[in-house]
PDB file of N, CA, C and O in Angstrom:
ATOM      1  N   MET A   1     103.581 121.919  86.524  1.00  0.00           N
ATOM      2  CA  MET A   1     102.473 122.804  86.829  1.00  0.00           C
ATOM      3  C   MET A   1     102.770 124.155  86.187  1.00  0.00           C
ATOM      4  O   MET A   1     103.875 124.689  86.272  1.00  0.00           O
ATOM      5  N   ARG A   2     101.755 124.670  85.558  1.00  0.00           N
ATOM      6  CA  ARG A   2     101.887 126.000  84.969  1.00  0.00           C
ATOM      7  C   ARG A   2     100.956 126.957  85.695  1.00  0.00           C
ATOM      8  O   ARG A   2      99.845 126.591  86.077  1.00  0.00           O
ATOM      9  N   LYS A   3     101.414 128.167  85.877  1.00  0.00           N
ATOM     10  CA  LYS A   3     100.585 129.222  86.466  1.00  0.00           C
ATOM     11  C   LYS A   3     100.326 130.255  85.379  1.00  0.00           C
ATOM     12  O   LYS A   3     101.253 130.713  84.712  1.00  0.00           O
ATOM     13  N   ILE A   4      99.066 130.616  85.207  1.00  0.00           N
ATOM     14  CA  ILE A   4      98.700 131.589  84.182  1.00  0.00           C
ATOM     15  C   ILE A   4      97.779 132.632  84.796  1.00  0.00           C
ATOM     16  O   ILE A   4      96.751 132.290  85.382  1.00  0.00           O
ATOM     17  N   GLU A   5      98.135 133.866  84.668  1.00  0.00           N
ATOM     18  CA  GLU A   5      97.275 134.962  85.110  1.00  0.00           C
ATOM     19  C   GLU A   5      96.050 134.991  84.198  1.00  0.00           C
ATOM     20  O   GLU A   5      96.183 134.932  82.976  1.00  0.00           O
ATOM     21  N   VAL A   6      94.854 135.083  84.791  1.00  0.00           N
ATOM     22  CA  VAL A   6      93.610 135.031  84.030  1.00  0.00           C
ATOM     23  C   VAL A   6      93.618 136.050  82.889  1.00  0.00           C
ATOM     24  O   VAL A   6      93.192 135.741  81.776  1.00  0.00           O
ATOM     25  N   THR A   7      94.094 137.242  83.159  1.00  0.00           N
ATOM     26  CA  THR A   7      94.088 138.291  82.126  1.00  0.00           C
ATOM     27  C   THR A   7      95.052 137.991  80.991  1.00  0.00           C
ATOM     28  O   THR A   7      94.966 138.611  79.932  1.00  0.00           O
ATOM     29  N   GLU A   8      95.970 137.051  81.192  1.00  0.00           N
ATOM     30  CA  GLU A   8      96.939 136.699  80.156  1.00  0.00           C
ATOM     31  C   GLU A   8      96.618 135.361  79.489  1.00  0.00           C
ATOM     32  O   GLU A   8      97.354 134.933  78.600  1.00  0.00           O
ATOM     33  N   ALA A   9      95.547 134.698  79.893  1.00  0.00           N
ATOM     34  CA  ALA A   9      95.167 133.402  79.327  1.00  0.00           C
ATOM     35  C   ALA A   9      94.583 133.616  77.934  1.00  0.00           C
ATOM     36  O   ALA A   9      93.465 134.111  77.791  1.00  0.00           O
ATOM     37  N   LYS A  10      95.338 133.245  76.922  1.00  0.00           N
ATOM     38  CA  LYS A  10      94.922 133.467  75.537  1.00  0.00           C
ATOM     39  C   LYS A  10      94.624 132.168  74.792  1.00  0.00           C
ATOM     40  O   LYS A  10      94.034 132.196  73.712  1.00  0.00           O
ATOM     41  N   GLY A  11      95.029 131.030  75.360  1.00  0.00           N
ATOM     42  CA  GLY A  11      94.827 129.751  74.688  1.00  0.00           C
ATOM     43  C   GLY A  11      93.381 129.293  74.767  1.00  0.00           C
ATOM     44  O   GLY A  11      92.603 129.783  75.585  1.00  0.00           O
ATOM     45  N   THR A  12      93.035 128.346  73.904  1.00  0.00           N
ATOM     46  CA  THR A  12      91.700 127.746  73.961  1.00  0.00           C
ATOM     47  C   THR A  12      91.689 126.674  75.049  1.00  0.00           C
ATOM     48  O   THR A  12      92.742 126.207  75.483  1.00  0.00           O
ATOM     49  N   LEU A  13      90.521 126.301  75.471  1.00  0.00           N
ATOM     50  CA  LEU A  13      90.400 125.234  76.466  1.00  0.00           C
ATOM     51  C   LEU A  13      91.056 123.963  75.945  1.00  0.00           C
ATOM     52  O   LEU A  13      91.745 123.269  76.693  1.00  0.00           O
ATOM     53  N   ALA A  14      90.850 123.654  74.682  1.00  0.00           N
ATOM     54  CA  ALA A  14      91.449 122.457  74.087  1.00  0.00           C
ATOM     55  C   ALA A  14      92.974 122.503  74.175  1.00  0.00           C
ATOM     56  O   ALA A  14      93.609 121.482  74.437  1.00  0.00           O
ATOM     57  N   GLN A  15      93.556 123.663  73.961  1.00  0.00           N
ATOM     58  CA  GLN A  15      95.018 123.784  74.058  1.00  0.00           C
ATOM     59  C   GLN A  15      95.497 123.526  75.481  1.00  0.00           C
ATOM     60  O   GLN A  15      96.491 122.832  75.690  1.00  0.00           O
ATOM     61  N   TYR A  16      94.797 124.079  76.445  1.00  0.00           N
ATOM     62  CA  TYR A  16      95.184 123.860  77.835  1.00  0.00           C
ATOM     63  C   TYR A  16      95.022 122.386  78.221  1.00  0.00           C
ATOM     64  O   TYR A  16      95.856 121.837  78.941  1.00  0.00           O
ATOM     65  N   ILE A  17      93.952 121.749  77.743  1.00  0.00           N
ATOM     66  CA  ILE A  17      93.729 120.326  78.045  1.00  0.00           C
ATOM     67  C   ILE A  17      94.843 119.475  77.454  1.00  0.00           C
ATOM     68  O   ILE A  17      95.326 118.554  78.113  1.00  0.00           O
ATOM     69  N   ARG A  18      95.255 119.760  76.247  1.00  0.00           N
ATOM     70  CA  ARG A  18      96.348 118.990  75.630  1.00  0.00           C
ATOM     71  C   ARG A  18      97.638 119.113  76.444  1.00  0.00           C
ATOM     72  O   ARG A  18      98.453 118.191  76.444  1.00  0.00           O
ATOM     73  N   GLY A  19      97.832 120.220  77.125  1.00  0.00           N
ATOM     74  CA  GLY A  19      99.042 120.424  77.917  1.00  0.00           C
ATOM     75  C   GLY A  19      99.006 119.796  79.296  1.00  0.00           C
ATOM     76  O   GLY A  19      99.989 119.881  80.031  1.00  0.00           O
ATOM     77  N   LEU A  20      97.891 119.164  79.670  1.00  0.00           N
ATOM     78  CA  LEU A  20      97.776 118.594  81.020  1.00  0.00           C
ATOM     79  C   LEU A  20      98.721 117.414  81.260  1.00  0.00           C
ATOM     80  O   LEU A  20      98.958 117.040  82.408  1.00  0.00           O
ATOM     81  N   SER A  21      99.259 116.827  80.198  1.00  0.00           N
ATOM     82  CA  SER A  21     100.208 115.726  80.399  1.00  0.00           C
ATOM     83  C   SER A  21     101.465 116.222  81.115  1.00  0.00           C
ATOM     84  O   SER A  21     102.203 115.430  81.701  1.00  0.00           O
ATOM     85  N   ARG A  22     101.705 117.528  81.066  1.00  0.00           N
ATOM     86  CA  ARG A  22     102.861 118.121  81.764  1.00  0.00           C
ATOM     87  C   ARG A  22     102.501 118.555  83.178  1.00  0.00           C
ATOM     88  O   ARG A  22     103.364 119.038  83.911  1.00  0.00           O
ATOM     89  N   GLY A  23     101.247 118.394  83.572  1.00  0.00           N
ATOM     90  CA  GLY A  23     100.818 118.775  84.913  1.00  0.00           C
ATOM     91  C   GLY A  23      99.654 119.751  84.871  1.00  0.00           C
ATOM     92  O   GLY A  23      99.259 120.205  83.797  1.00  0.00           O
ATOM     93  N   PRO A  24      99.103 120.076  86.035  1.00  0.00           N
ATOM     94  CA  PRO A  24      97.933 120.963  86.095  1.00  0.00           C
ATOM     95  C   PRO A  24      98.260 122.392  85.671  1.00  0.00           C
ATOM     96  O   PRO A  24      99.411 122.829  85.689  1.00  0.00           O
ATOM     97  N   VAL A  25      97.203 123.095  85.293  1.00  0.00           N
ATOM     98  CA  VAL A  25      97.311 124.511  84.967  1.00  0.00           C
ATOM     99  C   VAL A  25      96.552 125.275  86.045  1.00  0.00           C
ATOM    100  O   VAL A  25      95.361 125.041  86.250  1.00  0.00           O
ATOM    101  N   ILE A  26      97.226 126.177  86.727  1.00  0.00           N
ATOM    102  CA  ILE A  26      96.615 126.983  87.780  1.00  0.00           C
ATOM    103  C   ILE A  26      96.396 128.391  87.234  1.00  0.00           C
ATOM    104  O   ILE A  26      97.335 129.047  86.785  1.00  0.00           O
ATOM    105  N   PHE A  27      95.167 128.837  87.276  1.00  0.00           N
ATOM    106  CA  PHE A  27      94.841 130.186  86.827  1.00  0.00           C
ATOM    107  C   PHE A  27      94.800 131.099  88.043  1.00  0.00           C
ATOM    108  O   PHE A  27      94.212 130.762  89.071  1.00  0.00           O
ATOM    109  N   THR A  28      95.428 132.247  87.911  1.00  0.00           N
ATOM    110  CA  THR A  28      95.523 133.172  89.034  1.00  0.00           C
ATOM    111  C   THR A  28      94.906 134.525  88.693  1.00  0.00           C
ATOM    112  O   THR A  28      94.786 134.901  87.527  1.00  0.00           O
ATOM    113  N   ARG A  29      94.528 135.226  89.721  1.00  0.00           N
ATOM    114  CA  ARG A  29      94.078 136.616  89.601  1.00  0.00           C
ATOM    115  C   ARG A  29      94.892 137.402  90.619  1.00  0.00           C
ATOM    116  O   ARG A  29      94.808 137.158  91.823  1.00  0.00           O
ATOM    117  N   ARG A  30      95.675 138.343  90.121  1.00  0.00           N
ATOM    118  CA  ARG A  30      96.587 139.123  90.962  1.00  0.00           C
ATOM    119  C   ARG A  30      97.501 138.209  91.790  1.00  0.00           C
ATOM    120  O   ARG A  30      97.780 138.479  92.958  1.00  0.00           O
ATOM    121  N   GLY A  31      97.953 137.139  91.163  1.00  0.00           N
ATOM    122  CA  GLY A  31      98.894 136.236  91.812  1.00  0.00           C
ATOM    123  C   GLY A  31      98.285 135.189  92.722  1.00  0.00           C
ATOM    124  O   GLY A  31      99.001 134.314  93.210  1.00  0.00           O
ATOM    125  N   LYS A  32      96.984 135.252  92.964  1.00  0.00           N
ATOM    126  CA  LYS A  32      96.315 134.281  93.851  1.00  0.00           C
ATOM    127  C   LYS A  32      95.560 133.253  93.001  1.00  0.00           C
ATOM    128  O   LYS A  32      94.901 133.629  92.031  1.00  0.00           O
ATOM    129  N   PRO A  33      95.646 131.961  93.349  1.00  0.00           N
ATOM    130  CA  PRO A  33      94.949 130.943  92.562  1.00  0.00           C
ATOM    131  C   PRO A  33      93.427 131.104  92.646  1.00  0.00           C
ATOM    132  O   PRO A  33      92.869 131.300  93.725  1.00  0.00           O
ATOM    133  N   VAL A  34      92.771 131.017  91.487  1.00  0.00           N
ATOM    134  CA  VAL A  34      91.308 131.117  91.445  1.00  0.00           C
ATOM    135  C   VAL A  34      90.665 129.901  90.779  1.00  0.00           C
ATOM    136  O   VAL A  34      89.478 129.645  90.981  1.00  0.00           O
ATOM    137  N   ALA A  35      91.429 129.153  89.993  1.00  0.00           N
ATOM    138  CA  ALA A  35      90.896 127.971  89.318  1.00  0.00           C
ATOM    139  C   ALA A  35      92.050 127.063  88.914  1.00  0.00           C
ATOM    140  O   ALA A  35      93.195 127.494  88.779  1.00  0.00           O
ATOM    141  N   ALA A  36      91.708 125.799  88.727  1.00  0.00           N
ATOM    142  CA  ALA A  36      92.726 124.844  88.300  1.00  0.00           C
ATOM    143  C   ALA A  36      92.128 123.933  87.233  1.00  0.00           C
ATOM    144  O   ALA A  36      90.953 123.570  87.285  1.00  0.00           O
ATOM    145  N   LEU A  37      92.950 123.583  86.284  1.00  0.00           N
ATOM    146  CA  LEU A  37      92.591 122.613  85.267  1.00  0.00           C
ATOM    147  C   LEU A  37      93.513 121.429  85.480  1.00  0.00           C
ATOM    148  O   LEU A  37      94.726 121.541  85.304  1.00  0.00           O
ATOM    149  N   VAL A  38      92.938 120.289  85.861  1.00  0.00           N
ATOM    150  CA  VAL A  38      93.740 119.109  86.177  1.00  0.00           C
ATOM    151  C   VAL A  38      93.211 117.909  85.405  1.00  0.00           C
ATOM    152  O   VAL A  38      92.028 117.841  85.074  1.00  0.00           O
ATOM    153  N   SER A  39      94.085 116.984  85.128  1.00  0.00           N
ATOM    154  CA  SER A  39      93.690 115.755  84.456  1.00  0.00           C
ATOM    155  C   SER A  39      92.948 114.855  85.444  1.00  0.00           C
ATOM    156  O   SER A  39      93.319 114.757  86.614  1.00  0.00           O
ATOM    157  N   VAL A  40      91.918 114.216  84.964  1.00  0.00           N
ATOM    158  CA  VAL A  40      91.192 113.247  85.790  1.00  0.00           C
ATOM    159  C   VAL A  40      91.294 111.854  85.167  1.00  0.00           C
ATOM    160  O   VAL A  40      90.531 110.946  85.496  1.00  0.00           O
ATOM    161  N   LYS A  41      92.241 111.720  84.277  1.00  0.00           N
ATOM    162  CA  LYS A  41      92.462 110.435  83.610  1.00  0.00           C
ATOM    163  C   LYS A  41      92.705 109.355  84.657  1.00  0.00           C
ATOM    164  O   LYS A  41      93.492 109.545  85.584  1.00  0.00           O
ATOM    165  N   GLY A  42      92.035 108.235  84.507  1.00  0.00           N
ATOM    166  CA  GLY A  42      92.194 107.121  85.435  1.00  0.00           C
ATOM    167  C   GLY A  42      91.258 107.167  86.629  1.00  0.00           C
ATOM    168  O   GLY A  42      91.293 106.271  87.472  1.00  0.00           O
ATOM    169  N   ASN A  43      90.423 108.193  86.719  1.00  0.00           N
ATOM    170  CA  ASN A  43      89.453 108.297  87.823  1.00  0.00           C
ATOM    171  C   ASN A  43      88.046 108.045  87.302  1.00  0.00           C
ATOM    172  O   ASN A  43      87.766 108.251  86.121  1.00  0.00           O
ATOM    173  N   ASP A  44      87.162 107.599  88.189  1.00  0.00           N
ATOM    174  CA  ASP A  44      85.771 107.403  87.785  1.00  0.00           C
ATOM    175  C   ASP A  44      84.938 108.613  88.207  1.00  0.00           C
ATOM    176  O   ASP A  44      85.391 109.453  88.985  1.00  0.00           O
ATOM    177  N   TRP A  45      83.725 108.687  87.687  1.00  0.00           N
ATOM    178  CA  TRP A  45      82.840 109.830  87.941  1.00  0.00           C
ATOM    179  C   TRP A  45      82.578 110.031  89.425  1.00  0.00           C
ATOM    180  O   TRP A  45      82.582 111.161  89.914  1.00  0.00           O
ATOM    181  N   GLU A  46      82.349 108.925  90.148  1.00  0.00           N
ATOM    182  CA  GLU A  46      82.016 109.032  91.566  1.00  0.00           C
ATOM    183  C   GLU A  46      83.179 109.611  92.372  1.00  0.00           C
ATOM    184  O   GLU A  46      82.974 110.451  93.248  1.00  0.00           O
ATOM    185  N   SER A  47      84.388 109.163  92.075  1.00  0.00           N
ATOM    186  CA  SER A  47      85.560 109.666  92.795  1.00  0.00           C
ATOM    187  C   SER A  47      85.752 111.158  92.559  1.00  0.00           C
ATOM    188  O   SER A  47      86.050 111.913  93.485  1.00  0.00           O
ATOM    189  N   ILE A  48      85.578 111.569  91.317  1.00  0.00           N
ATOM    190  CA  ILE A  48      85.727 112.986  90.979  1.00  0.00           C
ATOM    191  C   ILE A  48      84.655 113.806  91.685  1.00  0.00           C
ATOM    192  O   ILE A  48      84.938 114.853  92.267  1.00  0.00           O
ATOM    193  N   SER A  49      83.415 113.314  91.625  1.00  0.00           N
ATOM    194  CA  SER A  49      82.301 114.036  92.241  1.00  0.00           C
ATOM    195  C   SER A  49      82.493 114.168  93.750  1.00  0.00           C
ATOM    196  O   SER A  49      82.313 115.251  94.307  1.00  0.00           O
ATOM    197  N   LEU A  50      82.857 113.073  94.410  1.00  0.00           N
ATOM    198  CA  LEU A  50      83.028 113.116  95.867  1.00  0.00           C
ATOM    199  C   LEU A  50      84.220 113.963  96.285  1.00  0.00           C
ATOM    200  O   LEU A  50      84.149 114.672  97.289  1.00  0.00           O
ATOM    201  N   SER A  51      85.306 113.903  95.537  1.00  0.00           N
ATOM    202  CA  SER A  51      86.505 114.634  95.944  1.00  0.00           C
ATOM    203  C   SER A  51      86.345 116.145  95.821  1.00  0.00           C
ATOM    204  O   SER A  51      87.145 116.904  96.369  1.00  0.00           O
ATOM    205  N   THR A  52      85.321 116.579  95.107  1.00  0.00           N
ATOM    206  CA  THR A  52      85.087 118.022  94.960  1.00  0.00           C
ATOM    207  C   THR A  52      83.814 118.469  95.672  1.00  0.00           C
ATOM    208  O   THR A  52      83.397 119.619  95.536  1.00  0.00           O
ATOM    209  N   ASN A  53      83.197 117.566  96.429  1.00  0.00           N
ATOM    210  CA  ASN A  53      81.960 117.884  97.137  1.00  0.00           C
ATOM    211  C   ASN A  53      82.294 118.405  98.538  1.00  0.00           C
ATOM    212  O   ASN A  53      82.825 117.656  99.359  1.00  0.00           O
ATOM    213  N   PRO A  54      81.992 119.676  98.824  1.00  0.00           N
ATOM    214  CA  PRO A  54      82.351 120.244 100.133  1.00  0.00           C
ATOM    215  C   PRO A  54      81.732 119.502 101.323  1.00  0.00           C
ATOM    216  O   PRO A  54      82.372 119.388 102.368  1.00  0.00           O
ATOM    217  N   LYS A  55      80.507 119.000 101.184  1.00  0.00           N
ATOM    218  CA  LYS A  55      79.892 118.259 102.294  1.00  0.00           C
ATOM    219  C   LYS A  55      80.664 116.977 102.577  1.00  0.00           C
ATOM    220  O   LYS A  55      80.911 116.638 103.735  1.00  0.00           O
ATOM    221  N   PHE A  56      81.047 116.263 101.519  1.00  0.00           N
ATOM    222  CA  PHE A  56      81.764 115.007 101.698  1.00  0.00           C
ATOM    223  C   PHE A  56      83.157 115.250 102.274  1.00  0.00           C
ATOM    224  O   PHE A  56      83.562 114.573 103.220  1.00  0.00           O
ATOM    225  N   THR A  57      83.894 116.210 101.713  1.00  0.00           N
ATOM    226  CA  THR A  57      85.239 116.469 102.228  1.00  0.00           C
ATOM    227  C   THR A  57      85.181 116.993 103.661  1.00  0.00           C
ATOM    228  O   THR A  57      86.087 116.728 104.452  1.00  0.00           O
ATOM    229  N   GLY A  58      84.128 117.733 104.004  1.00  0.00           N
ATOM    230  CA  GLY A  58      83.945 118.182 105.383  1.00  0.00           C
ATOM    231  C   GLY A  58      83.701 117.017 106.324  1.00  0.00           C
ATOM    232  O   GLY A  58      84.229 116.984 107.435  1.00  0.00           O
ATOM    233  N   LEU A  59      82.899 116.061 105.874  1.00  0.00           N
ATOM    234  CA  LEU A  59      82.624 114.867 106.672  1.00  0.00           C
ATOM    235  C   LEU A  59      83.899 114.076 106.919  1.00  0.00           C
ATOM    236  O   LEU A  59      84.134 113.610 108.033  1.00  0.00           O
ATOM    237  N   ILE A  60      84.717 113.923 105.897  1.00  0.00           N
ATOM    238  CA  ILE A  60      85.981 113.206 106.041  1.00  0.00           C
ATOM    239  C   ILE A  60      86.893 113.934 107.023  1.00  0.00           C
ATOM    240  O   ILE A  60      87.496 113.303 107.891  1.00  0.00           O
ATOM    241  N   ALA A  61      87.000 115.259 106.895  1.00  0.00           N
ATOM    242  CA  ALA A  61      87.848 116.045 107.802  1.00  0.00           C
ATOM    243  C   ALA A  61      87.360 115.914 109.243  1.00  0.00           C
ATOM    244  O   ALA A  61      88.168 115.758 110.159  1.00  0.00           O
ATOM    245  N   HIS A  62      86.051 115.975 109.448  1.00  0.00           N
ATOM    246  CA  HIS A  62      85.479 115.829 110.785  1.00  0.00           C
ATOM    247  C   HIS A  62      85.800 114.445 111.354  1.00  0.00           C
ATOM    248  O   HIS A  62      86.188 114.319 112.516  1.00  0.00           O
ATOM    249  N   SER A  63      85.637 113.411 110.529  1.00  0.00           N
ATOM    250  CA  SER A  63      85.910 112.043 110.983  1.00  0.00           C
ATOM    251  C   SER A  63      87.374 111.857 111.348  1.00  0.00           C
ATOM    252  O   SER A  63      87.692 111.206 112.343  1.00  0.00           O
ATOM    253  N   ARG A  64      88.266 112.428 110.544  1.00  0.00           N
ATOM    254  CA  ARG A  64      89.698 112.311 110.844  1.00  0.00           C
ATOM    255  C   ARG A  64      90.051 113.032 112.139  1.00  0.00           C
ATOM    256  O   ARG A  64      90.839 112.527 112.939  1.00  0.00           O
ATOM    257  N   ALA A  65      89.472 114.201 112.346  1.00  0.00           N
ATOM    258  CA  ALA A  65      89.740 114.956 113.577  1.00  0.00           C
ATOM    259  C   ALA A  65      89.214 114.189 114.791  1.00  0.00           C
ATOM    260  O   ALA A  65      89.873 114.131 115.828  1.00  0.00           O
ATOM    261  N   ARG A  66      88.036 113.608 114.655  1.00  0.00           N
ATOM    262  CA  ARG A  66      87.468 112.834 115.760  1.00  0.00           C
ATOM    263  C   ARG A  66      88.320 111.609 116.060  1.00  0.00           C
ATOM    264  O   ARG A  66      88.565 111.287 117.222  1.00  0.00           O
ATOM    265  N   GLN A  67      88.769 110.928 115.016  1.00  0.00           N
ATOM    266  CA  GLN A  67      89.640 109.763 115.187  1.00  0.00           C
ATOM    267  C   GLN A  67      90.914 110.163 115.921  1.00  0.00           C
ATOM    268  O   GLN A  67      91.367 109.455 116.820  1.00  0.00           O
ATOM    269  N   GLU A  68      91.481 111.284 115.540  1.00  0.00           N
ATOM    270  CA  GLU A  68      92.713 111.769 116.173  1.00  0.00           C
ATOM    271  C   GLU A  68      92.480 112.110 117.646  1.00  0.00           C
ATOM    272  O   GLU A  68      93.312 111.803 118.499  1.00  0.00           O
ATOM    273  N   ALA A  69      91.354 112.741 117.937  1.00  0.00           N
ATOM    274  CA  ALA A  69      91.072 113.183 119.308  1.00  0.00           C
ATOM    275  C   ALA A  69      90.622 112.049 120.223  1.00  0.00           C
ATOM    276  O   ALA A  69      91.039 111.974 121.379  1.00  0.00           O
ATOM    277  N   GLU A  70      89.779 111.178 119.707  1.00  0.00           N
ATOM    278  CA  GLU A  70      89.155 110.156 120.551  1.00  0.00           C
ATOM    279  C   GLU A  70      89.706 108.753 120.363  1.00  0.00           C
ATOM    280  O   GLU A  70      89.485 107.878 121.200  1.00  0.00           O
ATOM    281  N   GLY A  71      90.414 108.538 119.276  1.00  0.00           N
ATOM    282  CA  GLY A  71      90.883 107.185 118.984  1.00  0.00           C
ATOM    283  C   GLY A  71      89.805 106.398 118.266  1.00  0.00           C
ATOM    284  O   GLY A  71      88.711 106.902 118.009  1.00  0.00           O
ATOM    285  N   GLY A  72      90.127 105.172 117.951  1.00  0.00           N
ATOM    286  CA  GLY A  72      89.204 104.330 117.197  1.00  0.00           C
ATOM    287  C   GLY A  72      88.644 103.205 118.030  1.00  0.00           C
ATOM    288  O   GLY A  72      88.837 103.142 119.244  1.00  0.00           O
ATOM    289  N   ILE A  73      87.949 102.323 117.355  1.00  0.00           N
ATOM    290  CA  ILE A  73      87.352 101.148 117.990  1.00  0.00           C
ATOM    291  C   ILE A  73      88.144  99.933 117.528  1.00  0.00           C
ATOM    292  O   ILE A  73      88.315  99.736 116.325  1.00  0.00           O
ATOM    293  N   PRO A  74      88.625  99.125 118.445  1.00  0.00           N
ATOM    294  CA  PRO A  74      89.360  97.918 118.053  1.00  0.00           C
ATOM    295  C   PRO A  74      88.496  97.018 117.174  1.00  0.00           C
ATOM    296  O   PRO A  74      87.281  96.948 117.359  1.00  0.00           O
ATOM    297  N   ILE A  75      89.112  96.337 116.230  1.00  0.00           N
ATOM    298  CA  ILE A  75      88.390  95.485 115.292  1.00  0.00           C
ATOM    299  C   ILE A  75      87.576  94.408 116.007  1.00  0.00           C
ATOM    300  O   ILE A  75      86.498  94.033 115.546  1.00  0.00           O
ATOM    301  N   GLU A  76      88.084  93.917 117.120  1.00  0.00           N
ATOM    302  CA  GLU A  76      87.350  92.891 117.865  1.00  0.00           C
ATOM    303  C   GLU A  76      86.008  93.444 118.358  1.00  0.00           C
ATOM    304  O   GLU A  76      84.994  92.746 118.323  1.00  0.00           O
ATOM    305  N   GLU A  77      86.009  94.702 118.816  1.00  0.00           N
ATOM    306  CA  GLU A  77      84.775  95.329 119.288  1.00  0.00           C
ATOM    307  C   GLU A  77      83.813  95.573 118.121  1.00  0.00           C
ATOM    308  O   GLU A  77      82.602  95.404 118.266  1.00  0.00           O
ATOM    309  N   VAL A  78      84.342  95.964 116.988  1.00  0.00           N
ATOM    310  CA  VAL A  78      83.494  96.170 115.806  1.00  0.00           C
ATOM    311  C   VAL A  78      82.814  94.862 115.439  1.00  0.00           C
ATOM    312  O   VAL A  78      81.607  94.830 115.199  1.00  0.00           O
ATOM    313  N   ARG A  79      83.586  93.783 115.396  1.00  0.00           N
ATOM    314  CA  ARG A  79      83.014  92.465 115.077  1.00  0.00           C
ATOM    315  C   ARG A  79      81.924  92.082 116.078  1.00  0.00           C
ATOM    316  O   ARG A  79      80.877  91.563 115.692  1.00  0.00           O
ATOM    317  N   GLN A  80      82.173  92.340 117.370  1.00  0.00           N
ATOM    318  CA  GLN A  80      81.207  92.007 118.402  1.00  0.00           C
ATOM    319  C   GLN A  80      79.926  92.825 118.217  1.00  0.00           C
ATOM    320  O   GLN A  80      78.827  92.274 118.273  1.00  0.00           O
ATOM    321  N   ARG A  81      80.061  94.119 117.999  1.00  0.00           N
ATOM    322  CA  ARG A  81      78.892  94.984 117.816  1.00  0.00           C
ATOM    323  C   ARG A  81      78.055  94.570 116.612  1.00  0.00           C
ATOM    324  O   ARG A  81      76.829  94.673 116.630  1.00  0.00           O
ATOM    325  N   LEU A  82      78.733  94.101 115.567  1.00  0.00           N
ATOM    326  CA  LEU A  82      78.019  93.717 114.348  1.00  0.00           C
ATOM    327  C   LEU A  82      77.616  92.249 114.329  1.00  0.00           C
ATOM    328  O   LEU A  82      76.978  91.777 113.388  1.00  0.00           O
ATOM    329  N   GLY A  83      78.000  91.537 115.384  1.00  0.00           N
ATOM    330  CA  GLY A  83      77.639  90.120 115.459  1.00  0.00           C
ATOM    331  C   GLY A  83      78.399  89.267 114.463  1.00  0.00           C
ATOM    332  O   GLY A  83      77.873  88.263 113.981  1.00  0.00           O
ATOM    333  N   LEU A  84      79.616  89.647 114.149  1.00  0.00           N
ATOM    334  CA  LEU A  84      80.426  88.896 113.195  1.00  0.00           C
ATOM    335  C   LEU A  84      81.324  87.927 113.922  1.00  0.00           C
ATOM    336  O   LEU A  84      81.837  88.212 115.004  1.00  0.00           O
ATOM    337  N   ALA A  85      81.502  86.774 113.305  1.00  0.00           N
ATOM    338  CA  ALA A  85      82.384  85.763 113.883  1.00  0.00           C
ATOM    339  C   ALA A  85      83.840  86.168 113.679  1.00  0.00           C
ATOM    340  O   ALA A  85      84.182  86.899 112.749  1.00  0.00           O
ATOM    341  N   LYS A  86      84.674  85.677 114.568  1.00  0.00           N
ATOM    342  CA  LYS A  86      86.108  85.928 114.409  1.00  0.00           C
ATOM    343  C   LYS A  86      86.577  85.193 113.145  1.00  0.00           C
ATOM    344  O   LYS A  86      86.107  84.092 112.857  1.00  0.00           O
ATOM    345  N   PRO A  87      87.487  85.794 112.405  1.00  0.00           N
ATOM    346  CA  PRO A  87      87.980  85.093 111.206  1.00  0.00           C
ATOM    347  C   PRO A  87      88.794  83.877 111.595  1.00  0.00           C
ATOM    348  O   PRO A  87      89.496  83.875 112.606  1.00  0.00           O
ATOM    349  N   ARG A  88      88.691  82.848 110.779  1.00  0.00           N
ATOM    350  CA  ARG A  88      89.491  81.641 111.043  1.00  0.00           C
ATOM    351  C   ARG A  88      90.916  81.893 110.639  1.00  0.00           C
ATOM    352  O   ARG A  88      91.197  82.546 109.634  1.00  0.00           O
ATOM    353  N   ARG A  89      91.809  81.364 111.440  1.00  0.00           N
ATOM    354  CA  ARG A  89      93.232  81.509 111.115  1.00  0.00           C
ATOM    355  C   ARG A  89      93.602  80.548 110.007  1.00  0.00           C
ATOM    356  O   ARG A  89      93.114  79.419 109.946  1.00  0.00           O
ATOM    357  N   ARG A  90      94.458  81.010 109.149  1.00  0.00           N
ATOM    358  CA  ARG A  90      94.928  80.150 108.053  1.00  0.00           C
ATOM    359  C   ARG A  90      96.061  79.278 108.577  1.00  0.00           C
ATOM    360  O   ARG A  90      96.889  79.723 109.371  1.00  0.00           O
ATOM    361  N   PRO A  91      96.083  78.033 108.121  1.00  0.00           N
ATOM    362  CA  PRO A  91      97.159  77.122 108.572  1.00  0.00           C
ATOM    363  C   PRO A  91      98.515  77.522 108.049  1.00  0.00           C
ATOM    364  O   PRO A  91      99.510  76.858 108.340  1.00  0.00           O
TER     365      PRO A  91
END
């Protein structure tokens, strides 16, 4: 990971992208991070879009907090609610 102060960033975007194989580039202003350039190689458009969507990440955080506070639903109850048959056991 490289940290670069915005006022000292002199490279082109292409140069910074070529350097992503060594890790992300974090741009800072007065020492505080303000932007990041990271590789998304190996990811699809939907994953990238969702992982940066504040509504989606908020929903996930809310769901995790609720799961932690209230617990979950046993799989048997989920199957019953959805009217699904129990899976057959393999011999």
